[in-house]
N, C-alpha and C positions, 0 to 999 in steps of 0.2 A: 769372753765378753765382746771382743772385737768382731768375732764371727757373727754373733747375734746382732750387733749394730749393722754389719754389712748386709745380713739377711733382711733386717728391718728396712734398711735404706733401699735395698733392691725391691722389696715388696712395695714400699711406698712409691718408688719410681714407676713400677709396673702399674700400680693402681692409678697413679697420676696420668700415665700414658694411656691407660684404658679409658679414663674419664675424658681426656682430651679427644681421643678417637671417637667416643660416643657423642661428645658435644659437636665435633666436626660433622659426624654423620647426621645428627639431628638438625644442625644448621643447614647442611646441604639439602637434606630431605625437606626441611621447612621452606627453604628457598625455592626448590623445585615445585612443591605443592602450592606455594604462593604464586609463582609464575604461571603454573598450569592449572590454577584453580578454576578458571573459566573453561579451559579445555576439558577438565574432568567433569565440570558441571554440565557442559554440552553433551558429553558421552553418556552421562547418567540419565539425562532427559531426552536423549535422541529418539527413544522408542515412542515418545509422545507425538512426534511429528509424522505426518503422512508421507511415506516414501515416494508416492506418485507426484508430489509437487515438482514441477519442472520449471525451468526458466521460460519466460514468456517474451517473445520478440516485442519490442516497444519502439515505435518510430513516429515521427511527426505525421499527422494526417494529411494525405495528399488532397489538393484542391479538386472540387467537383462542381459542375454546373447545376444551378437550381432551376428546374423547369418553370417557365412563366405561368403555367396554369395551377401551380401549387397554391393552397389557400393559407392565409395568415391566421394564426391563433395566438391567444395570450393566456397565460396562467401565472398569476401573481406578477413577479417582476420579469418573467420570461416572455419573449415574443419569438415565434418560430413559424415555419411553413411546413405543411403536410400535403401529401398527394391528395387530389380532390376526392378520391373514392373513400378516404377515411372520414368517419363521422363520429361525433361525440357520443359516447355510450354512458348512460347514467345507471345507477342502481348498485354500485359497489361502495358501501359506506366508508371503508378504510382507505380507499384510493382517492388521490386528489383529482385527477382527470384521466379518462381513458378514451382513446380513439381507436376505432376498429374498422376493418373492411374484411373482405373474404380471405385476405392473405396474411395480414399482420395485425398485431395489437401494439399500440403505443401507450405506455403508462408514463404520465408526467408527474414529477414531484418537485416541490420547492419548499424549503424549510428555513426558518430563522431561529436563532437561539440554540441550534444544535451545532456545536463546533468541534473541531478536532485539535484544539489548542494544546491539550495535555500530551497527546501522542506526538504532535509535531515538536513540542518542547523536548520530550524525552528522546526523540530521534535526533534532534539537533545536538543534544548533550552526549548521546551515545556514539554518534558517527565518528569514525576514526580521525577525520579532519575537522570535526565540529562544524560540519556543513549546516547552514541554516535552511530549514525547510519551511516555506511560507504557505504551501497548500498541500492537501492530500494527494493531488495529482502528481506533484514532485516526488512525494514519498512512495506512492504506488509505482511510479516509474522505476524508482530504486528497488522496490520489492521485486519487480518483474525480472531483474537481472541476477537474482540470488536463489539458489536451491539448496536443500539440506546437504547434498553430497559435495558441496563446495568446501566443507570443513577440511582443514589440514592441520596436523600437529605443529607444523612450522609457522602457523599464524601467531602474530603477537597477541598479547592479552586484550588489547583494544580491538583488534580485528575479530577475535572470538566473541567478545561482548557484543559487537555490532552484528555479527553473524547470528548469534542467539536471539537478539532483539528482532531482527528481520524475520527469521523463520518462525518465531513464536507469534508474531503479529500478522504475518503475511496472509494466512488463510482467512483472516477476517475481512481483508480488503482487496484481495486479488484472487481470481478463479484459479483452480488447480492447473488447467491447461487452456490454451487459446492464444490470442495475440492482442496487442494493445496499440492504440494510436493516440497521440497527445495533441492538444490544442492549446495555444497560448495567445491571449488577447491583451489589451492594455491593462485591464484591471481584474481579469479573471483567467483562470486556467482550468482545463478539463482533460479527462482521459476517457477513451472509449475502449471497451473490451468486447471482442468477439469471442464469446464463451464456447468452448468445445468440450466442456465437461459438465455433467449435471450434478457434480458434487457441491457446487456453490449454491448457497441458499436462494430460493425463489427462482432459480434459473434452470433452463432446459438446454438441450444440445444445440438448439438454434435460437440463440439469444444474443442481443447486443445490449450492453449496459454502459451508459454514459453519465458521468457526474461532473459538474462544474463547481468551482468554489471562488467566491470573491476574495481577492487578496487583501482588501482593506477591512471589510466587516465580517468576512468569513461566512456570509450567507451561502447556502448550497442549493443545488437543484439538479435536474437532469431527466433522462429518459431510460426506460427499460423497454426495449423493442423485441418482440418475439413473434415467430411465425405461428399461424393458426393451425397448420397441419404439421404433424409430428415429423414427417420426412421432408418437409419443404424448407429449403435453405433461404436465408435472408438475402435480399438484394443489397450488396455492400454499398454501392453508390447511392442508393436511396437512403440508407442509414446515415452515410456521411453528409448527404444533402440536408437531412433534418437537422443534424448538429450544426452544420455551417450556416444554415439559415437563421440560427438563433441570435438574438440580441438580448442583452441584459440591462434592464433599467433598475439599477440597484439603489436602495434608499440612501446609502452612504455617498452617492454621487449627486445629491440634491444641492442646488446652488443657494445663494443667500435669499432668494425670493421663493424658495420652496419648490422650484422646478426641478424635475429629474432629468439629468443629462444621460444620453445614451453612451455608455462607456465602451461600446464596441465600434463606434464610428471612428 
């Protein structure tokens, strides 16, 4: 009888030890899966993202001189200057304003009521330091510095979440390759892309794309400048001059008498 009790006790002890071991394994495995869930999520979805996405150099736009013979134009709340050879071209219904000459085409757009509040809110919530993004220019600048191959297994969960957010959204707002220049004024910010890949929607190999956004009311506008000839490169200083000649008279800057103040002065 004692032998049977000993055997039973030994069996129960072994079962208890086995259960504890399995529980420990499950807890450790669950902990690892919980910690690496975003890492595994990233690896599972990695095939979706274009491998040719590269980091894009992004720096403040250098100052350039505006020639005195450039002509002043206005579109909605935007005022800007263009080279005198450029003339207004009518006849494209879906475009706001188009200016052309023998060398380049300048498309001007200005929109109200179209905002980026949701993605800016999501970016601010997802960022590893909960950095507040006020404009898409700030977020696009952040996008430029991240590429899919930045992923490392040593990343923290918050770092992987941010990495996944950037890579999944980046292709919608940043060209695959090229370079960027940023502009910051009192109440608006903008970013200029010199696009060197034709994978981005509406763009060719010789395109500059600039968008500004009002910090207060989130109105947006900008230019898409492209060469008329396929092999002709853009004049970088002319593109910068068009951007730097711009002034924004935004509705949110109206004073008590209904007058609009120039926020770039």
